[in-house]
C-alpha positions as CSV (number, residue, x, y, z in Angstrom):
1,M,-72.9,-64.3,167.7
2,T,-75.6,-64.1,170.3
3,P,-76.8,-67.2,172.3
4,S,-80.0,-67.1,170.2
5,Q,-78.1,-67.1,167.0
6,E,-75.9,-70.0,168.2
7,Q,-79.0,-72.0,169.1
8,H,-80.6,-71.2,165.7
9,L,-77.5,-72.3,163.9
10,E,-77.4,-75.5,165.9
11,N,-81.0,-76.3,165.2
12,I,-80.5,-75.7,161.5
13,A,-77.4,-77.9,161.4
14,E,-79.1,-80.8,163.3
15,E,-82.1,-80.7,161.0
16,A,-79.9,-80.5,157.9
17,V,-78.0,-83.7,159.0
18,R,-81.2,-85.5,159.7
19,L,-82.8,-84.5,156.3
20,I,-79.6,-85.3,154.3
21,G,-79.3,-88.8,155.9
22,R,-83.0,-89.5,155.2
23,K,-82.8,-88.2,151.6
24,Y,-79.6,-90.1,150.9
25,K,-80.9,-93.4,152.1
26,K,-84.1,-92.9,150.2
27,G,-82.1,-92.2,147.0
28,V,-80.0,-95.3,147.5
29,V,-83.1,-97.4,147.5
30,E,-84.8,-95.6,144.6
31,H,-81.8,-95.2,142.3
32,N,-79.7,-98.2,143.2
33,G,-75.9,-98.0,143.2
34,N,-73.4,-95.4,144.3
35,L,-74.1,-91.7,143.6
36,W,-70.5,-90.9,142.9
37,K,-70.5,-93.4,140.0
38,K,-73.6,-92.1,138.3
39,K,-73.3,-90.5,134.9
40,H,-75.1,-87.2,134.1
41,I,-75.2,-86.1,137.8
42,I,-75.0,-82.5,136.8
43,D,-78.3,-82.9,134.9
44,F,-79.9,-84.4,138.0
45,A,-78.6,-81.5,140.1
46,I,-80.1,-79.0,137.6
47,D,-83.4,-80.8,137.7
48,E,-83.4,-80.6,141.5
49,A,-82.5,-76.9,141.5
50,T,-85.3,-76.3,139.0
51,D,-87.7,-78.1,141.3
52,Q,-86.6,-76.0,144.2
53,I,-87.3,-72.8,142.3
54,I,-90.7,-74.0,141.3
55,Y,-91.6,-75.0,144.9
56,L,-90.3,-71.6,146.3
57,L,-92.2,-69.5,143.7
58,T,-95.3,-71.5,144.4
59,L,-95.0,-71.1,148.1
60,K,-94.3,-67.4,147.7
61,A,-97.5,-67.0,145.6
62,Q,-99.5,-69.0,148.2
63,L,-98.3,-66.8,151.0
64,K,-99.0,-63.6,149.0
65,E,-102.5,-65.0,148.2
66,K,-103.2,-65.5,151.9
67,G,-101.8,-62.1,152.8
68,I,-99.0,-63.6,154.9
69,E,-95.7,-61.8,155.2
70,L,-92.9,-63.6,157.0
71,G,-90.3,-62.0,159.2
72,E,-90.3,-58.7,161.1
73,I,-87.2,-56.8,160.0
74,E,-86.6,-55.0,156.6
75,E,-83.2,-55.8,155.2
């Protein structure tokens, strides 16, 4: 990997750790108790995944509406 790719990976990893910690702590306060003891966790995960799809499709539509195309290289 190039130095730029290594730096990009490091930035992503650091941000992921920060976001996970913040979200976990918020969830503990909001939902009380230990996550690993919760029933129906698969249903919660499916709800979260569904939310993510909704957010991504909405963002995609907003970018398209504004005529914004991200990136530079065709895959």
